[in-house]
N, C-alpha and C positions, 0 to 999 in steps of 0.2 A: 276841771278838765281832766280825764283819765290820763294817768301816766303811762307811757309807753316802754317797756321794757325791751330796748333795742339789743341790749346784750343777749337777752334769751331768745330774740327772733333770730339773731343771726347763728345761734347755736342749734335752734330747730332746723334752720334751713340747711346748715351743714350737714347735719345727721341725716335729713331726707335725701340731699345729693349723694353722700357717700353710699346710703342703701340702693340707691338707683344705680350706681356705679357697679356695685357687687351683683346686682342682680341683672347688670347688661344694658345699661341706660344708653349705649349706645345705638340700639335699636336691635330688632331680633335678627338671628344669624342661623341658617340651618345647620344643624350637626352634619359633621362629614363622616359617611359611615368608615368601619373600621378597614374593610377592605380596600376602599376607595384611596384611604390614605397609605395603605402599604403599596397601591399601584403607583401612586403620586411619587412616593420613595424610589420605586424600582425604576421608574422612567424619567426621573430627574437627569437633568444634562450632567454631564462629567464637570468637576470642578475647572476652571481654567487651569491650563497648563499641565493637566492630568496626560499622562502618557497614554495613547490610544492602545486598544486591545491588538496584540500581535495577530497577524494574519496566519493561518494554518500553513504548518510548514511543508515544502515541496521536498522530492527526492533529490538529493545534490546531484547536479550535472546532468540534469533532463531538461531539454529545451521545450518551449511551447509546443511544437509540432509533435513531439514524443509524447509529452504528458496527455494531449489531447485524444490519444489512442488507447489510455487507460480507463477500462469502464468505470462509471461513477459507483458501479454496484462492487467492484474489488476493493478488498481492504488489504491485500496481502499481495507483493510482488518481488520477484526474485530479478534483480538486475544485474545484468551479466553486461560489463563495459570492456571490449576489445582494446589492445593497445594502440591498436592502428588499424587502419583498413584491410593491411595485408599480413596481419599479424595472426599467430594462430593461440597468442597468449592473451587471457583474459583475467578479470577480477569479480566475483559474484557477490552480492550483498544482499540478504533477505530484509525487506522493509514491510512494515505494517502501518496502516492508516487508521487513525483515532479521529472521530468526526470532529471534534473541538480543536485539538492541537495538530492534527495532521499527520504527516508521514514521520516514522523514526526506523531507525536499524534496530533489528532484533536478531542479528548476528554479526560475528566478525567478519571482515574482509576474506574471502575464500578463493584462493587461487585456483583457476581453472584452464582449460584448453577449449579451443574452438576449431574449425576447419583449417586444414593447411595453407589454404591461399586467404585466409583472412574473411571477410563479409561481402554480402551482396544484398540488394535491396529487391533483385529479380533472380532469384535462386532456380537453378536448372539442375537436373539429376545429373550427378557425376561431374559438378564444376569444381568440387572441393572447397567450395565457400558456403560458411553458415549464413541463412536466411537473417535479414535485419526486420525488426517489428515487436509486436506486442502481440502474444499468443497465450491462450489459455492453459493452464494445466490441472488436469482432471483425472488422470489414468495412470496408476501404477504396475509395476510387477517386476519381475526377474527369476534368475534361477536359484536363489535363495528364498526362504520363507519371509513371511512379511514381518518386518522389524516392528510394527506397531501403528503403520501409518493410517490415517484417516479415509486417504483414498481408496478407491476400489484396488485390488491388487491381484494380480494374475500371476500366481507362480507357476513356472513351466520349463522343462528340459529345453525347450526351443529358444529360451534365451542363452544361446551359446555363441560364442566368438573365439576362434584359434589362429594361429599364426601370428605375424609380428606387423608391427606399425610401422609408420614412416620414417622412423629413427632407430627401426630395428628392436623395438621394445615388444615383450610377450603382450599380446591381447586378451588373454585368457582371465575370466572373472569380470571383464570390464561389464557384462550385463547381467552380474549378481544381483544388482538393483538398478531400475530405470524408472523415469518419469517421463511419459510420453507429452510431447511439444505439439500443440494443437496446429500444426502446419501442415495442409493438405492431408488430412486425416478425418476420420469420424469420431467425433467427440463420444464418449459414454462407452466406448470399445476398449478391447486390451490393445495394448501397444504393438502386438503382434499383428493387428489387422492391418491388412496389405491394400484395403480399399483407398483410391486416391482421387477424392473429387474432383480436382484440378487436372487430373490426367497424370500418368505416368512421367511426361516430359518434366513435370514441375518438381518431381522428386517426392520425397517423404520419409518415413519412418526416422524423423529427427527426434531425439531423446537427450535427455540428462541422463547420463550413466558415470557409472565408476571410471575415474581417471586411470589411464594405463602408463602414463609417463610421456605423453606426445599428443601431435595434433590428431583431429579426427576427421573422417569426411566430411561432416555436416553438423554434428552432433555438439553438446556442451558436455564436459567431463569435470567432475569434482573429485576430490580425494575421498578414500572409502569413509571415513569418519564423518566429513563433511556431507556427502551424500546421505548417510544415514540421518545426522541432524534435519537435513532438508526435508527427508520424508517424515519424521515425526513432527515436524512444524506445520507442513502443508495442512491446510483446512478447508475442506469444500464449501463450509458456511461462509467462507471470506472469499469465496471466487478468486482463487490465486491466478495470476498471470507471471509469465517471463518477458520482461523487456530487454531485448537482446540485440546488441550490435556494436560497431566500434565507437569510441567514446566521441569523436567527433560527429557523427552522423547522430547520435542519440542526444548531443548537447543542441541540436537545433530547435 
């Protein structure tokens, strides 16, 4: 009777199995493309307990109603908050929006003045109140030469103001630099343009201009150095707007 070498058979069987395991004895499996592997890694769910990404930052103090009026195409906003509905003192801050992180302040708070009697959502000519709302900023000018703004700038001797203000302060030099606020005006024209699309009764000629140390008739005024900083910062490519009103109304 032939002798069976069982030990050898066990060795042979083990070697074959090991070879099959190395070759993929669990069965054929389609190779995963390199691009698909990257996609899988990129779309993998965050680890349990990992913090969710922070939502884009909003402009502090603005409520949903006010934010809804800021155009989606605008990435630059000068926010002017009045101390109260009947106050002529305000604070202005320039903000810029990043598509991912949201809004952030790009200036220090600037002291400002608004109209003598405060604010109104229904501005009328001669009411001595500044209009509340969100308005485009697209045109500039002044009695002095262009300081380097990217906005269209109209230098003219017609930018003149004399006399005294409500507190007895001299008004001379207030229109050395101005930015037109697109309230009841024709955008894309000089701030001096007197056409009023909503009619003369709704007022007009509402500007940001150099501060003279007291309340205005309807405009917003900034100190001279801050006005110059604003002119240098405003960028038509960012569709700048002004968000203006008393803090309580803007917070709605």
